[in-house]
N, C-alpha and C positions, 0 to 999 in steps of 0.2 A: 493385637491391633495397635496401630500407631497412635501416639498422643497428639499428632498433628490434626487439628480440626478439619483441614482440607480433605482428609481421608475418611472422615466420619460419614457413614451412609446417609444419615438424616440431613446432614449439612449440604451434601452435594447431589442429592437425588435430582436427576434431570439436567444437571449442568454438564457442559463439555469442558475439555481441558482449558480452553481459552477463558471461559467464564470463571473457572476456579482460580486461574492465575490472576485474572483481573480483580477478582474479589480480594485475593490475598494482597495484591499490590495497591489496591484502592484506585484503580484506573478503569476507564471505560473499555468495553470490548470493541472490536472492529464493527460488529453488528450494531452496537449502540451508536457509534460515530456515523455509520451509513444511515441509520434510521433518523437521527437528528438532522443530518444534511438533507435527506429526502424531504423531511417535514419543512425545513426552512426554504427549500428550493421548489416546492410544489407549485406555487403561483407562477414562478419564473418559467418552469417547464410547460405550464399550460399556455403561456404566451408564445413560447418558442417550440414549435413542433420539429422534432428531429427524426430523420429516417431510421427505420428498424433494420434496413438492409443497405449495405454499400453496393449499389448496382453500377456505379461509375465513379471515377476519381473525383469528379466535381462534388459528389455528395459530402466529402470531407469538408468542403468549404462551408457548408451549412453549419457544421459543428464549430468551425473557426469563427464564423459570424456570431453564433450564439455565445461563444466564449468571450468575444469582444464586448458583448452587451451584458455579461455577467457582472454584477456589482458586489457580490459577497463570495466568501469562500465556499459556502454551500452551493451556490449557483454554478460556480466554476467547476466544482467537484461533480455536480450532476451532469454537466456537459461532458466532462472527461469520462465519467463512468458510462454514459450513454454511448460515447464513441468506442470505448473498449468493449462494451457488450455487443455493439454492432460489428466491430472488426474481428471479434474472436472466431466466429465460424469460418471466415475467409482465411485468417492466419492459421487456424487449425488445419484447414484443407491444404494450404501451401505446405505446412509442416509434414502432413501425411504424404503428400506427393514427393517431397524431398527424401523422405524415408524410403518410399518405393523406388526412387531413382538410385539410392544407395544400395538397395537390395537387388536391383535389376540383374538378372542372370547370375545371382549369387556372387557378384563381384566383391561384396563386402567381406566375405569369409577370408580370414588371414590377411586382410588388407593392411598396409603400412599406415602409421598414424597420419602421414601427410598425403595419403592417396585421395583421389576424388571421392570414393565412397565415404570415407571418414569426413571429408569436407561437407558432403551432403548431409551427413548426420549432424555435424556442427551447425550447419545452416538451419536445419529443421529445429534444433534446440533453440537457436537464436531467435527464430521467428516467434516462438512462444515466450522467450525471455522478455521480449519487448512488452508484452502484455503484463507480465509479472512486475517488471521494473516500474512501469507507469502506474500500476495499481498500488504498489508500495509507496511511491512518491505521493500519490493522492491521499493515501491513508495517513501518511506523516503530516501532510498539510492539515487534514481534518483533526488529527490528534493535537497539533499545536494550537488550533483554533478552539476546539471544544473541550479539550482535556489537557491543558498545559501542565508541565511538571510544577510542583510547588517551588516557590522561590526559596533558595537557600539563604539562611541568615548571613548577613555580612560578618566577616571576621572582625573581632574586636580591634580597635585602633591600637597601634603600638605606642607605648609610652616611651618618651625619651629616657635614656639611661640616667641614673642619678650621677651627679658630678662628684668626683672624689672630694672628700673632706667635708661634705655636707650630709647631714642626715636626711633620709627620705622624709618628706612631709606627708602626713596622713590625715 
């Protein structure tokens, strides 16, 4: 058995990999950041009702309006996460359709890298990448707000070199 306490059964029972890593590094988990932001944005979200489904393009304007009224990092994050949660089913459906278009009549088999089927696959992946990139950006904003890295001590100031012919004063 390893001497590393992160692998001791009693130490990590019930923890996932992110929780073990966070404990070892002394940082908050993403779940902690999201929980803190949700707590701090609860009153804001109660005042600003956002749709659960994007049924028309104008629905996104409701999120933009709420974002404009957000006064804290937690409130802005809550609006961003609500939009991502609402947009996910639609973007997943678009991605699924693009994969189906790539596979239509088995045209994707042995297709060249620049062929339309491969482009459909790339577009399907990009549709979902939007969600991931936005989620990561929002997580970084929350981490900077709730769990900033410790400040590094300033390096010691350089002393001017001793002049020749004079002894260093101590």
